[in-house]
N, C-alpha and C positions, 0 to 999 in steps of 0.2 A: 538113450532113446531120443529120437528127434523131438524137438520142442520149439514151438513158434512163439511162446510167451517168454519175453526177455525181462531182464531187470528194469529196463526202461519202461516197459509196459506196466510193471508193478509200481514203478515210481509214479506214473500218471494216475494209476488207481489210488495210490496213497495221497496224491495231491487232491484228488476229488473228495476223498474222505476228510482230508484236512479242511477243505473249503466248507464241507457240510458241518464239521464241528464248529468252525468260526461262525457260520450262519445260525446254528442252534443257540450259541452263546449270545449273539447280538440281535437276533430277531425274535420277538415275542411268539410264544407257542400259538396264540390265537390268530396270528397274522395269516392272511391269505394272499397269495400272489395273483395280481391281475394278469390273466392270460389272453384275454380278447376284449376288444372294445367294439361297441355298436354305437357309432357316433361318438359322443363324449362320455358315454356311460359304460362301465365294465359289466359284461354279461357272462363272464367265465372266470371263476376263481379257483386257484389251487391251494388247498390247505398246506401249511408249512411242512409238516412232517412227511406227508405223502410226496410233495414236490421234491424235497431234498433226498428222498430215498430212491427216486427213479434213476438218476445217473449212476450211482454206485451199483445198483442191481443190473442195469444194462451192461455196465462194464464187466461185472462178474460173469454174466451170460456170454458176452463176447469172448472173454479170455478162456472160459470153459470150452466154447465151441472151437476156438483156434487151437487150444491144447489138444483136444480130441483129434482134430484134423491133422495136427503135426504127428501124433502117434500113429495115424493111419497111413502116412506117407513113408515110402522108403527113403533111405538117406540120399540116394541119387535124385529121386523126384523132389525131395525137399530142397536139395542144393539148387535145382533148376528153378524152383518157384519161390524161394525165400525172399528174393529181391522184390517180389510182387506182394506176397502175403504179409511180410513184416511191416512195410509202410502202410498197407491197408489197415492192419490192426491199430497201428499208431494213429492214423487219421481218425478212425472210429472212436478211439479212447480220447483223443484230443478234443473232438467235437463234444463228447459227453462232459469232459472236464470244463470246457468253455461254457457250456450251458449251465453247469453248476455254479460257475463264477458269476454268470448272468443273474442267477437267482439271488446270490449273496448281494450283489450290487443293487439289484432291484429292492431287496428287503431293507437295506440300510438307507435307501433314498438317494442313491447316486444317479446322476443324469447320464452316465455312460451306458449306452445300450449295447451290451456285449452280445446280445442275441442277434441284432442286426449286423454287427461287425463279423460275427461268426458266419452268418448267412452269406454275406458278401465274400468272405474268405473261402468258404466251401464252394461257392459258385465259381470263383476264379480257379480253384483247384480242379473242379469238374470240367471247366472249359479247356484247360490244358490237357487233361486226361482225354477229352473228346478228340482233340487234334492228334494225340499220340495213338489212340485206338484207330482212328480213321486212316492214318498214314502208316500203320504197322505193316512191316514186311514179313513174309512167312519164313520163319526158321524156328529152331528148337527153343529159343530163349525169349521170344517176343510174342506179343499178342495175347489173346484170351487163352486161359488154361482151363480145359475141361477134361473130365474123365473119358470122354468119347472123342474119336478123331474127326477132324474136318478133312474130307478126303481129297478135294480138288482145290486148285488155286482159285478158281472162280467162286467156289463156296466160301473160301477164306476171305476173299475181297468183299463178298456180299455181307457176311457176318460182321466184319469189322466196320464196313461203311454204315450199315444199319445201326450197329451199337454206338458208333461214334456220333452219328446224327442224334440218336436218342439221348446220349449223354450231354451233347451240346444244348439240346432243347431243355433238358432238366436244369442245366446251369443257368440258362437265360430265365427260365421260370422262377428259379430260386432267387436270382438277383432282383427280378421284378418284385417278388414277394417281400424281400428284405427292404426294398425301396418304398413299397406301399405301406409297410409297417402295420399289419393287421393285429399285432400282438404277439407275445412270445409263444403262445400255444400253437397257432397255425404254422408259425415259422419253424418251431421244433418238429412238428409233425411232417412238414415239407422236407426238412433236412433228413429225418429218419427215412421217409419214403424214398428220397433220392439215393441214400446210401444202401438201403436194402433192396429197393426195387430195380435199380440198374443192373446189379449182378444177376438177378433173376431174369430180367429182360434179355441180357446177353446170353445166358444159358439157354433160354427158349429160342433165341435166334440161331444158336449153333445147332439145335435140334431141327429147326425148320429148314435151314439152308445147307446143312452139312453134306447133302448128297446132290446139291445143285450143280 
């Protein structure tokens, strides 16, 4: 049966769990992660156990969703979309693993702010994706993949230009937020919003413009 969850994805999940284990060993249970600063004072704290559980749970949910999606696709459809879905799941899991590493470094007192590094990296990836989507040509193996057809070439261009611009704006906003450094909490929420919100925006754009 078709399956989108590979051994590499399971490896990323294992790395995330390993980071959580190292953090539990080295960070006191009563420790709370600073997630947001107001001026020089911390006004948002994450309890250790809750914070360390978030990334593994998110990864389990993502792998479950992609596993179900892979089972719903035919072999032919999966072959045409695997080159998009496989790296998409890898990127999502990698961001979660990087955030988990950020918690570990934060908890042991490291000066390396992996949250901001991840934010800048994701912004760069989204900026490249914005260009690819904006310039995508219409054929069977490129562009946005939706269950419903985009009937005309004009509708295709509109959908991809709008989605490309939105992705570029999200990339610039995320880069600015990483530069401004409001704290790990807002930055993680912004990364999650970008990764989850942009596909939803693209799907909505195909529904709005598919008959244009």
